[in-house]
C-alpha positions as CSV (number, residue, x, y, z in Angstrom):
1,M,106.9,98.5,105.0
2,K,108.6,97.6,101.7
3,I,106.9,97.8,98.3
4,L,108.2,96.6,95.0
5,V,107.2,98.7,91.9
6,V,107.5,96.8,88.6
7,D,106.8,98.9,85.5
8,D,108.7,99.4,82.2
9,D,107.4,103.0,82.0
10,V,110.1,104.8,83.9
11,Y,107.9,107.9,84.4
12,I,105.1,105.9,86.0
13,Q,107.7,103.9,88.1
14,Q,109.2,107.2,89.4
15,L,105.8,108.8,90.0
16,V,104.5,105.9,92.1
17,S,107.8,105.5,93.9
18,I,108.1,109.1,94.9
19,H,104.6,109.2,96.5
20,L,105.1,105.9,98.3
21,I,108.4,107.2,99.8
22,R,106.7,110.4,100.9
23,K,104.2,108.3,102.8
24,G,107.0,106.5,104.6
25,Y,107.2,103.2,102.6
26,Q,110.5,101.8,101.4
27,V,110.5,101.2,97.7
28,L,112.4,98.8,95.4
29,K,112.0,99.3,91.6
30,A,112.2,97.0,88.6
31,E,111.5,97.6,84.9
32,H,110.5,94.0,84.0
33,A,109.5,90.7,85.6
34,E,112.9,89.1,85.4
35,E,114.5,92.0,87.2
36,A,111.8,91.9,89.9
37,L,112.4,88.2,90.6
38,A,116.1,88.8,90.8
39,I,115.5,91.6,93.4
40,L,113.3,89.2,95.4
41,E,116.1,86.7,95.6
42,E,117.8,89.1,98.0
43,N,115.0,91.1,99.5
44,T,111.6,90.6,101.1
45,V,108.7,92.9,100.4
46,D,105.2,93.4,101.8
47,L,103.5,94.3,98.6
48,A,104.2,94.5,94.8
49,I,102.6,97.0,92.4
50,V,102.9,95.4,88.9
51,D,102.2,96.7,85.4
52,V,100.4,94.3,83.2
53,M,102.0,95.2,79.8
54,M,105.7,94.6,80.0
55,P,108.3,93.1,77.7
56,G,109.0,89.4,78.2
57,M,106.9,87.9,81.1
58,D,103.7,90.0,81.4
59,G,102.2,91.2,84.7
60,F,99.7,88.4,84.9
61,E,102.3,85.7,84.8
62,L,104.5,87.6,87.3
63,T,101.5,88.0,89.6
64,K,100.9,84.2,89.6
65,I,104.5,83.7,90.8
66,L,104.4,86.5,93.4
67,S,101.0,85.5,94.9
68,A,101.2,81.7,94.7
69,D,104.9,80.9,95.2
70,L,106.2,83.9,97.2
71,K,102.9,84.8,99.0
72,I,103.3,88.5,98.1
73,P,100.1,90.5,97.6
74,V,99.9,92.3,94.3
75,I,98.1,95.4,92.9
76,L,98.0,95.3,89.1
77,L,98.5,98.5,87.2
78,T,97.4,98.7,83.6
79,A,96.1,100.9,80.8
80,K,93.4,98.3,80.0
81,G,90.0,98.6,81.6
82,Q,88.0,95.8,79.9
83,L,86.2,93.4,82.2
84,D,88.0,90.3,80.9
85,D,91.4,91.9,81.7
86,K,90.2,92.6,85.3
87,E,88.9,89.0,85.6
88,R,92.3,87.7,84.4
89,G,94.1,89.9,86.9
90,F,92.1,88.6,89.8
91,L,92.4,85.0,88.6
92,S,96.1,85.5,88.5
93,G,95.9,86.2,92.2
94,S,96.1,90.0,92.4
95,E,94.5,91.7,95.5
96,D,93.5,94.8,93.5
97,Y,93.5,96.3,90.0
98,I,94.0,100.0,89.0
99,V,93.5,101.4,85.5
100,K,95.8,104.1,84.1
101,P,95.5,107.0,84.2
102,F,94.9,107.0,87.9
103,E,95.0,109.5,90.8
104,V,98.0,109.0,93.1
105,K,95.7,109.5,96.1
106,E,93.6,106.5,95.0
107,L,96.7,104.3,94.5
108,L,97.9,105.2,98.1
109,F,94.5,104.4,99.4
110,R,94.4,101.0,97.7
111,V,97.9,100.3,98.9
112,A,96.9,101.0,102.5
113,V,93.7,98.9,102.2
114,V,95.6,95.9,100.7
115,L,98.3,96.0,103.4
116,R,95.6,96.2,106.1
117,R,93.7,93.3,104.6
118,V,96.8,91.2,104.5
119,E,97.8,92.2,108.0
120,R,94.4,91.2,109.4
121,A,94.7,87.8,107.7
122,M,97.8,87.0,109.7
123,E,97.9,84.9,112.9
124,T,95.4,85.9,115.6
125,V,97.9,85.4,118.4
126,I,101.0,87.4,118.5
127,K,103.9,86.7,120.9
128,V,106.9,89.0,121.2
129,G,109.2,88.8,124.2
130,N,107.0,88.5,127.2
131,L,104.1,90.2,125.4
132,M,101.2,88.2,124.0
133,M,98.2,89.6,122.1
134,E,95.0,87.8,121.1
135,R,93.4,89.7,118.2
136,K,90.0,88.0,118.4
137,S,89.4,88.8,122.1
138,F,91.6,92.0,122.2
139,E,93.5,90.5,125.1
140,V,96.9,91.7,126.1
141,V,99.1,89.7,128.4
142,I,102.5,90.8,129.8
143,N,104.4,88.6,132.3
144,Q,101.3,86.4,132.4
145,Q,99.3,89.3,133.7
146,T,96.3,90.4,131.6
147,I,96.0,94.2,131.2
148,I,93.3,96.4,129.8
149,M,94.2,98.4,126.7
150,P,92.0,100.9,124.8
151,L,91.1,99.7,121.3
152,K,93.1,102.3,119.4
153,E,96.2,101.4,121.4
154,F,95.6,97.7,120.9
155,E,95.3,98.2,117.1
156,L,98.5,100.2,117.0
157,L,100.5,97.8,119.2
158,S,99.2,94.7,117.3
159,L,100.4,96.2,114.0
160,L,103.8,96.9,115.4
161,A,104.0,93.5,117.1
162,S,103.1,91.7,113.9
163,R,106.1,93.4,112.2
164,V,108.6,93.2,115.0
165,S,111.9,94.8,114.2
166,K,110.4,96.2,111.0
167,I,109.7,99.9,110.5
168,T,106.0,100.8,110.2
169,P,105.3,104.2,108.5
170,R,103.3,106.7,110.5
171,A,100.8,106.8,107.6
172,A,100.2,103.0,107.8
173,L,99.7,103.2,111.6
174,I,97.2,106.1,111.3
175,E,95.3,104.3,108.5
176,H,95.2,101.1,110.5
177,A,93.8,102.6,113.6
178,W,91.7,105.5,112.3
179,G,91.0,104.7,108.7
180,Y,92.0,106.2,105.4
181,D,89.9,109.4,105.7
182,Y,91.3,110.4,109.1
183,E,91.5,114.2,109.2
184,G,93.2,114.7,112.6
185,N,96.9,115.6,113.1
186,E,99.8,113.3,113.8
187,Q,100.0,114.5,117.4
188,T,97.2,112.1,118.2
189,L,99.3,109.2,117.0
190,N,102.3,110.5,119.1
191,T,100.0,110.6,122.2
192,H,98.8,107.0,121.7
193,I,102.3,105.7,121.1
194,N,103.5,107.4,124.3
195,R,100.6,105.9,126.3
196,I,101.5,102.4,125.0
197,R,105.1,102.9,125.9
198,D,104.1,103.8,129.5
199,R,101.9,100.7,129.8
200,L,104.7,98.5,128.5
201,K,107.2,99.9,130.9
202,K,104.7,99.9,133.9
203,H,104.1,96.1,133.4
204,G,107.7,95.2,132.9
205,S,107.5,94.3,129.2
206,T,110.6,93.1,127.4
207,V,109.6,95.0,124.3
208,E,109.7,98.7,123.5
209,I,108.6,101.0,120.7
210,Q,111.4,102.8,119.0
211,T,111.0,106.0,117.0
212,V,112.5,106.0,113.5
213,R,112.8,109.8,112.9
214,G,110.9,111.1,109.9
215,I,109.4,107.6,109.0
216,G,107.5,105.9,111.8
217,Y,108.0,103.4,114.6
218,K,109.2,99.8,115.2
219,L,108.9,97.3,118.0
220,E,112.1,95.7,119.4
221,V,112.8,93.1,122.0
222,T,115.1,94.6,124.6
223,Q,116.1,91.5,126.5
């Protein structure tokens, strides 16, 4: 998943970016609104983290453009904590609001929650190759044959299928299937991914899960 960080404070920009990258996210950086909009002319992102107090166009105005025109979810980042500022932020269309100084762990948690919320709001039926998934009924159909898939596997596959050909970080997959406070190890994710692969191959699916070493996984159509 790709995240745009917009902050004129280079230290905060770097701090946020480093921790996002460590979690497997791709990061684009901008120091002001105009630079952010220029970046978005050539790139698509899944989320923007925007500072409120910036030279030129402020974060509230940028959020209006990102959320209303470009349909990009926004987390506002600011040193202000007054209630009216929070209200203005949400009225601008932001998904969440974090006050500086903040704990990096909290920011990462809020990023995961917003991305999950947005992903869940997407279409309920996913079709990729000869795979069809119905999120409301948890139904999986391959080659017009309905198969039974355990809930965790369904959740992992549905996230990958909703982002076909895009890399999904391991952290995002774990948070999506097990929650933010999951304390198990990553081997559990590996096991579930391998089981999904076996099911897809067994039923003749034209999609496969590819490993992106050191980052996560992506779903690709093979024929």
